[in-house]
Legacy VTK file of the C-alpha trace (Angstrom):
# vtk DataFile Version 3.0
C-alpha trace
ASCII
DATASET POLYDATA
POINTS 262 float
47.706 -13.719 125.192
49.511 -10.727 127.226
50.968 -11.115 130.768
52.653 -8.705 133.105
55.276 -10.375 134.445
56.948 -9.162 137.758
60.452 -9.926 138.208
62.493 -8.285 141.066
59.723 -6.020 142.194
57.403 -3.913 140.277
60.120 -1.427 139.340
61.297 -4.176 136.897
57.671 -5.246 135.507
57.886 -6.416 131.986
55.236 -7.471 129.653
55.861 -10.747 127.994
53.500 -12.021 125.064
52.860 -15.278 124.460
50.482 -18.022 122.471
48.979 -20.870 124.209
47.311 -23.843 121.936
44.197 -24.840 123.395
43.406 -27.434 125.909
41.753 -29.648 122.929
44.628 -29.578 121.161
47.103 -30.162 123.741
44.733 -33.171 125.241
44.857 -34.898 121.914
48.198 -34.718 121.417
48.605 -36.355 125.072
46.053 -38.769 124.015
47.673 -39.628 120.564
50.722 -41.812 122.001
51.114 -45.186 120.527
52.611 -47.950 122.685
55.524 -48.829 120.702
58.612 -46.627 120.846
59.395 -46.610 117.047
55.747 -45.465 116.186
56.179 -42.902 119.051
58.889 -41.408 117.039
57.111 -41.436 113.921
53.981 -39.997 115.727
56.168 -37.082 117.671
57.360 -36.370 113.994
53.628 -36.118 112.410
53.138 -33.487 115.459
55.830 -31.162 115.099
54.513 -31.266 111.073
51.167 -30.451 112.263
52.394 -27.473 114.490
54.474 -26.382 111.219
57.975 -27.554 111.888
58.658 -29.137 108.676
61.197 -29.378 105.683
64.741 -28.347 106.779
63.609 -26.950 110.386
62.939 -30.965 111.149
65.653 -33.569 111.444
65.398 -37.148 112.409
69.158 -37.403 113.607
70.944 -41.105 113.762
71.484 -41.786 117.122
74.593 -44.165 117.697
73.611 -47.551 119.357
70.040 -46.632 118.808
67.656 -47.924 116.093
65.713 -44.530 117.059
66.780 -41.067 115.762
66.522 -37.903 117.905
64.140 -35.522 116.242
65.157 -32.180 116.258
62.647 -29.012 115.553
64.630 -25.848 115.153
63.424 -22.408 115.450
65.572 -19.764 114.407
66.222 -16.526 116.174
68.229 -13.297 115.606
71.336 -14.927 117.184
73.131 -17.999 116.948
72.776 -18.580 120.911
70.663 -21.778 121.589
68.454 -22.675 124.246
67.241 -26.497 123.883
64.075 -27.797 124.997
64.101 -32.140 125.410
61.826 -34.682 126.589
62.620 -38.299 125.492
59.807 -40.096 123.763
60.793 -43.800 124.481
59.332 -45.647 127.757
60.113 -49.018 129.478
57.577 -51.982 128.547
56.121 -52.151 131.826
53.273 -49.902 131.207
51.833 -47.434 128.644
54.209 -44.862 129.272
51.834 -41.668 129.581
53.756 -40.105 132.190
56.758 -41.334 131.431
57.389 -39.723 129.147
54.741 -39.243 126.457
53.701 -36.398 128.612
56.732 -34.391 127.965
57.284 -35.219 124.373
53.749 -34.620 123.279
54.263 -30.974 124.584
57.030 -30.181 122.365
55.113 -29.482 119.237
52.569 -27.205 121.473
55.538 -25.288 122.730
57.099 -24.804 119.382
53.542 -23.087 118.509
53.902 -20.922 121.470
57.607 -19.801 120.646
56.978 -19.723 116.827
54.089 -16.771 117.147
56.641 -13.870 118.045
60.325 -12.538 117.137
62.823 -14.600 119.246
66.332 -13.268 120.186
67.549 -17.210 120.584
67.526 -19.885 118.341
65.365 -22.686 119.857
65.667 -26.707 119.507
62.979 -28.883 120.603
64.587 -32.136 120.852
62.573 -35.387 121.216
65.393 -38.130 122.414
65.684 -41.691 121.656
66.364 -44.149 124.471
66.531 -42.301 127.808
65.286 -45.533 129.302
68.491 -47.375 128.000
71.189 -45.099 129.543
70.206 -41.607 127.890
71.453 -42.654 124.780
69.831 -40.191 122.424
70.723 -37.027 125.083
74.683 -38.522 125.263
74.669 -38.585 121.205
73.048 -35.304 120.924
75.299 -33.500 123.237
78.599 -35.343 121.874
77.767 -34.190 118.300
77.227 -30.714 119.231
79.729 -28.393 117.449
81.998 -26.794 119.765
80.913 -23.439 117.982
77.436 -23.868 118.894
76.647 -21.585 122.069
74.046 -23.477 123.928
72.446 -20.935 126.845
70.650 -23.228 128.696
68.915 -27.311 128.337
65.311 -27.440 129.706
64.340 -30.818 130.674
60.795 -31.914 130.450
59.949 -35.593 131.973
57.094 -36.796 133.613
54.691 -34.124 133.826
50.703 -34.302 134.757
50.625 -36.086 138.193
50.696 -32.856 140.171
51.698 -29.414 139.359
55.031 -28.706 138.207
57.919 -29.624 140.538
61.488 -28.721 139.802
64.738 -30.781 140.830
66.243 -28.224 143.032
69.806 -29.400 143.391
70.380 -29.835 139.723
68.851 -26.455 138.633
70.865 -23.621 137.277
70.376 -20.867 139.910
69.447 -18.231 136.979
67.031 -20.599 135.482
65.221 -21.453 139.030
64.934 -17.636 139.681
63.275 -16.816 136.457
61.107 -19.845 136.817
60.052 -18.874 140.276
59.236 -14.886 138.991
57.311 -16.522 136.041
55.179 -18.741 138.601
54.653 -16.073 140.763
53.268 -14.179 137.849
50.448 -16.795 137.347
49.969 -17.451 140.968
51.547 -20.874 140.961
53.584 -22.143 143.867
56.293 -24.110 142.288
57.827 -26.900 144.883
61.231 -28.598 144.716
61.393 -32.267 144.434
65.000 -33.719 143.974
64.994 -37.114 142.424
68.628 -38.054 141.974
67.454 -41.125 144.419
65.156 -42.461 141.448
67.356 -42.200 138.460
69.098 -39.731 136.179
67.645 -37.846 133.696
68.519 -36.327 129.919
70.077 -33.342 131.516
73.012 -35.111 132.521
75.051 -35.103 129.416
74.537 -31.241 129.275
75.573 -30.556 132.691
78.705 -32.701 132.077
79.428 -30.329 129.392
78.757 -27.249 131.469
75.685 -26.096 130.132
72.918 -24.662 132.762
70.216 -27.203 133.108
66.694 -27.228 134.943
64.099 -30.469 135.192
60.762 -30.030 135.601
58.307 -32.980 136.305
55.635 -33.772 138.463
56.736 -36.494 140.493
56.146 -36.934 144.524
56.861 -39.491 146.779
53.361 -40.834 146.572
53.130 -40.780 142.804
56.880 -42.384 142.569
55.427 -45.752 141.996
53.400 -45.297 138.876
56.714 -44.843 136.892
57.775 -48.117 134.928
54.923 -49.958 136.119
51.649 -50.979 134.870
49.942 -48.066 136.506
51.661 -45.533 134.121
48.494 -44.970 131.806
46.553 -42.065 130.699
43.970 -42.406 133.639
46.391 -41.093 135.840
47.221 -37.856 134.280
45.674 -34.775 136.230
45.053 -32.919 133.014
44.155 -29.289 134.364
47.690 -29.783 136.313
49.045 -30.927 132.896
47.415 -28.086 130.782
48.636 -25.604 133.858
52.065 -27.181 133.482
52.282 -26.156 129.762
50.848 -22.879 130.311
53.878 -22.133 132.772
56.235 -23.525 130.686
55.205 -21.798 127.511
55.175 -18.443 129.365
58.614 -19.479 130.872
60.309 -20.085 127.528
59.126 -16.654 126.297
60.574 -14.916 129.234
63.960 -16.576 128.934
63.935 -15.874 125.439
63.669 -11.748 126.600
65.396 -12.139 129.809
67.810 -14.952 129.903
LINES 1 263
262 0 1 2 3 4 5 6 7 8 9 10 11 12 13 14 15 16 17 18 19 20 21 22 23 24 25 26 27 28 29 30 31 32 33 34 35 36 37 38 39 40 41 42 43 44 45 46 47 48 49 50 51 52 53 54 55 56 57 58 59 60 61 62 63 64 65 66 67 68 69 70 71 72 73 74 75 76 77 78 79 80 81 82 83 84 85 86 87 88 89 90 91 92 93 94 95 96 97 98 99 100 101 102 103 104 105 106 107 108 109 110 111 112 113 114 115 116 117 118 119 120 121 122 123 124 125 126 127 128 129 130 131 132 133 134 135 136 137 138 139 140 141 142 143 144 145 146 147 148 149 150 151 152 153 154 155 156 157 158 159 160 161 162 163 164 165 166 167 168 169 170 171 172 173 174 175 176 177 178 179 180 181 182 183 184 185 186 187 188 189 190 191 192 193 194 195 196 197 198 199 200 201 202 203 204 205 206 207 208 209 210 211 212 213 214 215 216 217 218 219 220 221 222 223 224 225 226 227 228 229 230 231 232 233 234 235 236 237 238 239 240 241 242 243 244 245 246 247 248 249 250 251 252 253 254 255 256 257 258 259 260 261
């Protein structure tokens, strides 16, 4: 698919090519989430392999303090600079955890497919984090083990999508990442709302912020839907699939645009 992206006015019009996975595939992956966290990790690994991320490109990295690994899918680019897209795959026992956060984790293989179709400037890592619900265990371990020589340009966190159109944690977002997302949203005719969630809890972006890496958190939580998280209401039935697929479409284009322009 080709889209004309207007960034900073017509004089800066830019054509960005990106590939979309079908609605059927995205829906099937969303519906495939097992209930146990261990099985979710195994299922996410299977979905990455199904999408073509396998062999040396896919690692199950042991996490200190957890029985679950971080799953890291790497897509090499022309430079050593890296952008990381992450989503935790674990959930609390109070619900099925489809929103929080199989909705984010199950999108990672589809985003891999979107990115791999064209040449890339950046190296991309798509990471399924373990044990976010136990205190950001997986993401903290991941950042702690980052080599100092690794130049991470940005971290994009996907957590609890599909309850509404994409929302952004404005107060935490890097200004350049936010401006790029606004431009992409405009090109798709999507109005992006800011909903800060610092009073709800923390997210896997925190360890990256602590490392001075630019971050942006994408979610779908509103005051009206907040009560779904960590409750028996968190099931597949509450996902608004058209909003969820639109979120995937937005994020896929956003990543392609960042690769060219960030």
